C-alpha positions in Angstrom: -26.1 -19.2 -18.4 -24.7 -22.1 -20.2 -26.6 -24.3 -22.7 -25.6 -27.2 -24.6 -27.2 -29.4 -27.2 -26.3 -33.0 -26.3 -26.5 -35.3 -29.1 -26.7 -38.9 -27.6 -25.9 -41.7 -30.0 -27.2 -45.3 -29.3 -24.8 -48.0 -30.9 -27.7 -50.6 -30.3 -30.0 -49.2 -32.8 -28.0 -46.6 -34.5 -30.1 -43.7 -33.7 -29.2 -40.4 -32.3 -31.3 -38.3 -29.7 -31.2 -34.4 -28.9 -30.9 -33.3 -25.4 -31.1 -29.7 -24.2 -28.8 -29.2 -21.2 -29.0 -26.0 -19.5 -28.4 -25.0 -15.6 -27.1 -27.7 -13.5 -27.1 -30.5 -16.3 -24.7 -28.0 -18.4 -22.7 -27.4 -15.4 -21.9 -31.0 -14.9 -20.4 -31.2 -18.4 -18.2 -28.1 -18.2 -14.6 -29.1 -17.4 -14.9 -32.6 -18.8 -12.7 -33.7 -21.6 -13.4 -35.6 -24.9 -13.1 -39.3 -24.1 -14.5 -38.9 -20.4 -17.6 -40.7 -19.1 -20.5 -38.7 -17.3 -23.4 -39.7 -15.6 -26.6 -39.0 -17.8 -28.8 -38.6 -14.7 -28.5 -35.0 -14.8 -29.8 -34.8 -18.5 -32.8 -36.8 -17.5 -31.6 -40.2 -18.4 -31.5 -42.1 -15.2 -29.1 -45.0 -15.0 -27.3 -44.1 -18.2 -23.6 -43.4 -18.8 -22.2 -41.5 -21.7 -18.8 -40.9 -23.1 -18.0 -37.8 -24.8 -16.8 -38.1 -28.1 -16.6 -34.7 -29.6 -18.0 -31.2 -29.6 -18.1 -28.0 -31.5 -18.3 -24.3 -30.7 -21.0 -21.6 -32.0 -18.8 -21.1 -35.1 -18.7 -24.7 -35.9 -15.0 -25.2 -35.0 -14.5 -28.9 -34.0 -13.0 -30.0 -30.8 -10.0 -32.5 -31.0 -9.1 -35.1 -28.6 -5.3 -34.9 -27.1 -5.1 -31.1 -27.2 -4.4 -30.0 -23.8 -6.0 -26.8 -22.2 -8.9 -24.7 -23.2 -9.4 -22.6 -26.1 -8.6 -22.4 -29.8 -5.4 -23.6 -31.5 -3.9 -23.2 -35.1 -2.6 -26.4 -35.9 -1.0 -27.8 -39.0 -3.2 -31.0 -39.9 -2.8 -33.7 -42.4 -6.0 -35.1 -41.9 -8.6 -36.3 -39.2 -10.9 -34.2 -37.3 -11.2 -30.6 -38.5 -9.6 -31.1 -42.0 -10.0 -33.6 -44.8 -7.2 -33.4 -47.5 -8.1 -33.6 -51.1 -4.7 -34.5 -52.4 -2.1 -37.1 -51.1 0.4 -35.4 -48.7 -1.7 -32.1 -48.3 -1.5 -30.3 -45.1 -3.2 -27.2 -44.0 -3.1 -24.8 -41.0 -6.5 -25.0 -39.3 -8.3 -23.8 -36.2 -9.1 -26.3 -33.7 -10.6 -26.4 -30.2 -8.8 -28.2 -27.4 -10.6 -31.3 -25.8 -11.9 -29.5 -22.5 -15.4 -28.6 -22.6 -15.9 -24.9 -21.8 -18.7 -22.4 -22.0 -18.0 -21.5 -25.3 -19.2 -24.9 -26.8 -22.7 -25.4 -28.4 -22.9 -29.0 -29.1 -21.6 -32.0 -27.4 -21.5 -35.5 -29.0 -21.9 -38.5 -26.8 -22.2 -42.1 -27.1 -24.1 -44.4 -24.6 -21.8 -46.8 -22.6 -24.1 -48.0 -20.0 -27.9 -48.4 -20.2 -30.6 -47.7 -17.8 -34.0 -49.4 -16.9 -36.2 -47.6 -19.8 -35.1 -47.8 -23.3 -34.2 -44.4 -25.0 -37.1 -44.8 -27.5 -39.5 -44.5 -24.5 -37.6 -41.6 -23.1 -37.8 -39.8 -26.5 -41.0 -39.9 -28.3 -40.9 -39.9 -32.1 -41.4 -36.7 -34.0 -44.3 -36.4 -36.6 -41.8 -35.9 -39.3 -40.4 -39.4 -38.6 -43.6 -40.9 -38.8 -44.5 -39.4 -42.1 -41.0 -40.7 -43.4 -42.1 -44.3 -42.3 -45.3 -44.2 -44.1 -43.6 -43.1 -47.3 -41.2 -46.1 -47.0 -43.9 -48.4 -46.4 -45.7 -47.1 -49.6 -42.5 -47.3 -51.8 -42.1 -51.0 -50.8 
């Protein structure tokens, strides 16, 4: 069965939340493309709408918007997603995934475009590690 880790970014507070999607929730994402909006109700976020902003497969190869079809491609890149040149004018042939979400993906990156009734902080309780970091910040000040 297909399983994704969906990283939901909230532009209001600058935080990101991890959601595990499997079964029907993952099936709702398969076939979509980078840039498409999806209803997040299947992910347990009632009333929320998400825009897919990126993805990567099990080997860490990033998906790039605008590449048609499904699967991997070897492209000559001069910068952007998948390649960051060190020298001016540097180009390199890199493997990139196309923009269509398939079963080969592991992580899906998404941005909140419409909010539901409950806040994301209420839906995702804080982890103990985050509470310890907040205490350290207070002590340092």
